[in-house]
TORBADO-748371 format. One record per residue (C-alpha): residue number from 1; residue in one letter; x, y, z. Coordinates in steps of 0.001 Angstrom, whole numbers, plus 500000, padded with zeros to 6 digits. Layout:
BEGIN
resi, resn, x, y, z
NUM, A, X, Y, Z
...
! end
This chain:
BEGIN
resi, resn, x, y, z
1, M, 501239, 490987, 514392
2, T, 504061, 488583, 513763
3, R, 504230, 485656, 511420
4, P, 506871, 482988, 511115
5, G, 509616, 483677, 508624
6, N, 512853, 485550, 508380
7, P, 513127, 487686, 511541
8, K, 515210, 490211, 509572
9, F, 512582, 490561, 506824
10, S, 510357, 493615, 507118
11, P, 506737, 493067, 505992
12, K, 505996, 494839, 502722
13, I, 503114, 496032, 500561
14, L, 503059, 497103, 496914
15, L, 502270, 500762, 496271
16, A, 501800, 502562, 492926
17, S, 500019, 505483, 491273
18, D, 496896, 504726, 489237
19, L, 497271, 506096, 485700
20, A, 493560, 506731, 485147
21, E, 492788, 508556, 488402
22, G, 496184, 509586, 489745
23, D, 495434, 508080, 493163
24, V, 497933, 506107, 495181
25, V, 496862, 502461, 495065
26, F, 497881, 499306, 496920
27, W, 497955, 495736, 495619
28, G, 495248, 493723, 497398
29, Q, 493786, 490232, 497185
30, D, 491817, 491028, 494021
31, G, 493991, 493667, 492343
32, W, 494554, 497358, 492992
33, E, 492850, 498938, 496008
34, R, 492614, 502553, 497137
35, D, 492289, 501524, 500794
36, L, 495600, 500856, 502545
37, L, 493866, 498477, 504959
38, R, 493031, 496152, 502041
39, A, 496669, 495879, 500904
40, K, 498139, 492394, 500630
41, I, 501111, 492058, 502995
42, A, 504244, 490115, 502106
43, Y, 505746, 488439, 505151
44, D, 508719, 486832, 503393
45, E, 510955, 487173, 500340
46, A, 508829, 484859, 498172
47, E, 505618, 486804, 498855
48, A, 507488, 490081, 498210
49, A, 508750, 488742, 494871
50, T, 505165, 487842, 493903
51, L, 503989, 491364, 494754
52, D, 506898, 492898, 492859
53, A, 506070, 490798, 489771
54, A, 502424, 491954, 489931
55, G, 503625, 495561, 490058
56, K, 505942, 495128, 487085
57, A, 503143, 493499, 485072
58, A, 500751, 496359, 485897
59, V, 503364, 498944, 484878
60, A, 503975, 497080, 481599
61, A, 500192, 497052, 480975
62, N, 500038, 500842, 481583
63, R, 497649, 500523, 484529
64, V, 499948, 502121, 487113
65, V, 503288, 503907, 487357
66, D, 506000, 503879, 489983
67, A, 505080, 500504, 491503
68, Y, 507422, 499569, 494349
69, L, 507528, 497602, 497582
70, V, 507108, 499527, 500819
71, D, 508221, 498463, 504307
72, V, 505305, 498424, 506726
73, T, 504587, 497740, 510348
74, V, 501573, 495543, 511053
75, D, 499466, 496143, 514147
76, A, 497745, 493489, 516270
77, A, 494640, 493687, 514070
78, G, 496702, 493016, 510931
79, A, 496533, 496579, 509590
80, P, 499619, 497746, 507691
81, A, 501172, 501183, 508176
82, P, 504057, 502462, 506048
83, S, 507327, 502712, 507962
84, H, 508781, 505707, 506140
85, F, 507557, 509292, 505949
86, R, 507270, 509429, 502139
87, E, 504920, 506466, 501991
88, K, 502936, 507619, 505038
89, F, 502421, 510926, 503247
90, R, 501469, 509269, 499933
91, A, 499050, 506860, 501628
92, A, 497231, 509749, 503330
93, G, 496312, 511368, 500009
94, P, 496647, 514898, 498652
95, S, 497886, 517412, 501189
96, V, 496535, 520572, 499589
97, R, 492835, 519824, 500161
98, R, 492165, 517866, 503327
99, D, 488426, 518156, 502643
100, L, 488769, 515973, 499526
101, G, 489973, 512483, 498759
102, K, 491107, 509893, 501275
103, Q, 491607, 512389, 504080
104, A, 487999, 513579, 503943
105, W, 486726, 510000, 503781
106, L, 488882, 508932, 506737
107, Q, 487808, 511929, 508812
108, G, 484126, 511306, 508004
109, A, 484426, 507631, 508824
110, G, 486061, 508414, 512146
111, N, 489085, 506282, 511254
112, R, 492628, 507007, 512342
! end
């Protein structure tokens, strides 16, 4: 999915680790989400700056740690997917127990 804007700008989402649960979370329309598909996507520098500010505020409030912007690709349905291996791995959930967490939910739901 393409949107007007800087053709050299890569769409981005905000990713962090939840301090209470330890899960990887994504900034969505109404705050932090555990579902990557609900992440708010920045399509230009101004939207990315807004996401970055939300991440810094959440870190300062001790809600999350390690909040940073992640380059994503966006498919025709508008679903984001991290561009780099580290974030793909983090978004998938814990790797030691594929029967727990996001991986189990995604397998049970028949997604991906």
